[in-house]
C-alpha positions in Angstrom: 2.1 54.1 -1.9 2.4 52.3 1.0 5.8 51.1 2.7 6.2 48.7 6.0 9.3 47.9 7.9 9.6 45.8 11.3 12.1 44.0 13.0 11.6 39.8 13.2 12.4 37.6 16.0 10.9 36.3 18.8 12.9 38.7 21.3 11.2 41.9 21.8 14.0 44.9 20.4 13.8 47.9 19.2 15.9 50.9 18.3 16.7 54.1 19.4 17.8 57.5 17.6 17.6 58.8 14.1 18.4 57.3 10.5 17.1 56.8 7.0 13.5 54.3 7.2 13.7 53.9 3.7 14.8 54.7 0.4 12.1 55.4 -2.6 13.7 55.6 -6.7 10.9 57.3 -9.2 11.8 57.4 -13.0 11.2 60.4 -14.9 9.1 59.8 -18.0 8.6 63.3 -19.4 9.3 66.8 -19.0 7.9 69.3 -16.3 9.0 71.8 -14.1 8.6 70.0 -10.7 6.3 67.5 -8.5 5.5 67.7 -4.8 6.3 64.5 -2.7 4.7 64.1 0.7 4.1 61.9 3.9 0.0 61.7 4.0 -0.3 59.5 7.2 3.2 57.6 9.2 2.8 55.3 12.4 5.2 54.2 15.2 5.0 50.4 17.0 7.3 50.2 19.6 8.1 47.0 21.7 5.0 46.9 23.6 3.0 47.2 20.5 1.7 50.7 21.5 1.2 52.9 18.1 2.2 56.3 18.4 1.9 59.1 15.1 4.7 61.2 14.7 4.8 64.7 13.5 4.8 64.6 9.9 6.8 67.5 8.6 5.6 69.4 5.0 6.9 67.6 1.8 9.6 68.0 -0.8 9.6 69.8 -4.1 11.4 68.1 -6.5 12.7 70.3 -9.4 12.7 68.1 -13.2 15.5 68.2 -14.9 15.6 67.6 -18.3 19.1 67.8 -19.1 21.0 63.9 -19.0 23.9 64.2 -16.1 27.3 65.1 -17.2 30.3 63.8 -15.8 33.8 64.5 -16.3 37.2 62.7 -17.2 40.5 63.2 -15.1 41.6 66.2 -17.5 37.9 67.7 -17.0 36.5 66.9 -20.4 32.7 66.3 -20.5 31.3 62.9 -20.8 27.4 62.4 -21.8 26.2 58.5 -21.5 26.8 57.3 -17.9 23.4 56.4 -17.8 24.2 53.8 -15.0 26.7 56.3 -12.9 25.9 54.6 -9.7 26.8 51.0 -10.9 30.3 52.0 -12.4 32.0 54.9 -13.7 33.0 53.7 -17.1 30.8 54.1 -20.4 30.6 51.0 -21.5 27.4 48.1 -21.8 25.3 48.2 -18.9 25.1 52.1 -20.3 24.1 50.9 -24.0 21.7 48.2 -22.8 19.8 51.2 -21.3 19.9 53.0 -24.4 19.0 50.0 -26.8 16.0 49.2 -24.5 14.4 52.9 -24.8 16.0 53.5 -28.5 13.2 54.8 -30.3 10.7 56.3 -27.3 9.2 60.0 -27.3 8.8 61.8 -24.1 5.4 61.1 -23.0 5.3 57.4 -24.2 5.9 54.2 -21.7 9.5 53.5 -22.7 10.7 57.0 -22.7 13.8 57.3 -20.1 15.6 60.9 -19.7 18.9 59.0 -18.9 19.2 58.1 -22.4 17.5 61.5 -24.2 21.6 62.1 -24.5 20.6 65.2 -26.6 17.5 66.4 -24.9 15.2 66.8 -27.7 12.5 64.6 -26.1 13.3 61.5 -27.8 15.7 59.1 -27.8 17.1 58.4 -31.8 20.5 57.9 -33.7 21.6 61.4 -32.8 21.5 60.1 -29.0 23.4 56.7 -30.2 26.3 58.8 -32.0 26.7 61.0 -28.8 26.8 57.5 -26.6 29.1 56.1 -29.5 31.5 58.9 -29.0 31.8 58.6 -25.4 32.2 54.9 -25.2 34.8 53.7 -22.5 35.5 56.7 -20.9 35.8 56.7 -17.2 34.0 59.8 -14.7 36.2 60.7 -12.2 33.2 62.7 -11.0 30.9 59.6 -10.7 29.1 58.5 -7.5 30.7 55.0 -8.3 34.1 56.4 -9.1 35.6 54.4 -5.9 34.1 51.2 -7.2 35.2 51.2 -10.8 34.7 47.8 -12.6 31.9 46.4 -9.9 29.4 44.0 -11.2 25.9 43.5 -9.8 26.0 41.0 -7.1 23.1 39.0 -8.7 24.2 36.8 -11.4 21.9 36.8 -14.9 20.1 33.6 -16.5 22.7 32.8 -18.7 25.0 30.6 -16.6 25.4 28.0 -18.7 26.1 29.6 -21.9 28.7 29.6 -24.1 30.2 31.9 -26.3 32.8 30.8 -29.9 33.9 32.4 -33.0 34.3 30.7 -36.2 36.2 32.1 -39.4 37.2 32.0 -43.3 39.3 33.6 -45.3 38.7 34.8 -48.6 41.4 35.0 -51.6 41.9 38.5 -51.4 43.0 38.4 -47.9 40.1 39.2 -45.7 39.1 37.6 -42.6 35.9 37.0 -41.2 34.9 36.4 -38.0 31.0 35.7 -36.3 30.7 35.3 -32.8 28.4 32.6 -31.6 26.6 32.4 -28.7 24.8 28.7 -27.5 22.6 28.0 -24.8 21.2 31.5 -24.0 18.2 32.0 -22.0 16.1 35.3 -21.7 18.8 37.2 -23.7 18.2 40.9 -24.0 21.5 42.3 -25.2 25.4 41.5 -25.2 28.3 43.1 -25.3 32.0 42.5 -25.9 35.4 43.3 -26.7 37.7 41.2 -29.4 41.4 41.1 -29.4 43.7 41.0 -32.3 47.4 41.8 -33.8 46.9 45.0 -35.2 50.2 44.6 -36.4 48.9 41.6 -38.6 45.5 42.6 -39.1 43.8 45.7 -40.0 39.8 46.1 -39.0 37.8 46.9 -41.4 34.1 46.5 -40.0 31.3 45.3 -37.6 28.1 43.9 -38.2 25.2 42.4 -37.0 24.5 39.4 -39.5 21.3 38.5 -41.0 18.6 36.6 -39.3 20.9 37.3 -36.2 20.3 35.6 -32.7 18.5 38.6 -31.2 16.2 39.4 -34.5 15.9 35.7 -35.7 12.4 35.3 -33.4 10.6 39.1 -35.1 12.3 41.7 -32.3 14.0 44.7 -33.2 17.7 45.3 -32.1 18.3 48.5 -34.6 21.5 49.5 -32.7 24.7 47.8 -33.5 27.8 49.7 -31.8 31.2 49.0 -32.6 34.3 50.8 -31.1 37.8 50.4 -31.5 38.8 52.1 -28.4 42.6 51.1 -28.5 44.8 49.3 -30.8 44.2 45.8 -31.0 41.0 46.0 -29.3 37.4 46.6 -31.4 34.1 46.5 -29.0 30.7 45.9 -30.1 27.5 45.6 -29.0 23.3 45.4 -29.1 20.2 45.0 -27.4 16.4 44.7 -28.1 14.4 48.0 -28.2 11.1 45.6 -29.1 10.1 42.7 -28.7 10.8 39.5 -26.2 14.1 38.9 -25.3 15.5 35.0 -26.7 16.6 31.7 -26.2 18.5 29.9 -27.8 21.6 29.6 -30.1 22.9 31.6 -33.1 25.2 34.2 -34.5 25.3 38.0 -32.8 28.5 39.5 -34.8 30.3 39.4 -37.3 33.7 41.0 -37.8 35.8 41.4 -41.3 39.6 42.0 -40.9 42.3 42.8 -43.9 45.3 40.9 -43.4 48.7 43.2 -43.7 50.5 40.1 -44.7 50.1 36.7 -47.2 50.7 34.4 -44.2 49.4 35.9 -41.0 48.8 33.4 -38.6 48.2 35.7 -35.4 45.2 34.8 -33.2 41.6 36.6 -32.0 40.4 36.6 -28.5 37.4 37.5 -26.8 38.8 39.5 -24.4 35.4 40.1 -22.4 31.6 39.1 -23.5 28.8 40.2 -21.2 25.4 38.8 -21.3 22.4 40.7 -20.4 18.9 39.6 -19.0 15.3 41.8 -19.2 16.3 42.6 -15.5 20.2 44.1 -16.7 21.8 41.2 -14.7 24.4 40.1 -16.6 26.9 36.9 -16.9 30.3 37.3 -17.8 32.9 35.7 -19.6 36.6 36.8 -20.1 39.8 35.3 -21.5 38.3 32.9 -23.5 39.9 30.6 -25.9 41.7 32.1 -28.9 41.0 31.3 -32.5 43.9 31.2 -35.3 43.9 33.0 -38.5 46.1 30.5 -40.6 43.9 29.4 -43.5 45.2 25.5 -43.2 44.4 25.4 -39.7 40.8 27.2 -40.2 40.2 24.8 -42.6 40.4 21.6 -40.6 38.2 23.3 -37.4 35.5 24.0 -39.8 35.4 20.4 -41.1 35.7 19.5 -37.2 32.8 21.9 -36.2 34.8 25.0 -34.9 31.6 25.9 -32.6 32.9 23.2 -30.0 36.3 23.7 -30.2 36.4 27.3 -29.2 33.7 27.2 -27.1 34.4 28.8 -23.6 31.8 28.6 -20.5 30.5 31.6 -19.1 31.5 31.9 -15.4 28.5 33.3 -13.1 29.4 36.9 -11.5 29.0 36.8 -7.7 
């Protein structure tokens, strides 16, 4: 590996002193005790284009730790599953995307990532998924990014024009079924959303991936479907492609079932947050989307007028 850096401009300019020249990041692909890193050659060029060779110190030996990072909440309880601790301190959708992308791989394989092997058995499988689900939503006060809570990547994703919508039907047994649709997505690798509802009017039953959902419609595999009811009146869902290509197009990504507690429940359902991920982990975020009422007569009229258009909300670009 070779690294080069220089000051560009018409005027001669240079710097003096001490400091960091570069940062190099490596990903551990398998188990091991340690690895040795050293600089084999280095050159410094001054403003007169004179080249000098600085003294090179001995390399460094890095211990390879098989155990994923463990953090703690404000009560001191352990938190596992905070994979992107330098991005934000909450176990959330971006961490789940890493788990989903590397799901099914074992130590030594190209797709294996030690950060997602939460139970340290050299395989990323459903046992790790269950650990992650149990930690979803927790905030680590000792994570490197704790001061930047809620910060999203500066670069926008490839889904600036995408839309999210809800559609619903209601059976005679008082079951309300919601479906989440995405429209005009581009290179979609995964998604996460949080839905709000009135828990005094409805009981959440289940969340599921519809047959032929958008992520799997073209043959990709998305075996993980995260469902977390992390607080009263909120349910979070997420899914991501583990093997296969990112998808482009429109379609359903999730279904939810609720049971109405009264015969004429008319409270609304609302997407509080929806995040779309592309293969580079860049995101587009939508929040405060239009609400969907559960009144059966109103829903029937909406169905006739194509609800997909009536509740669509643009996905704004994050900055």
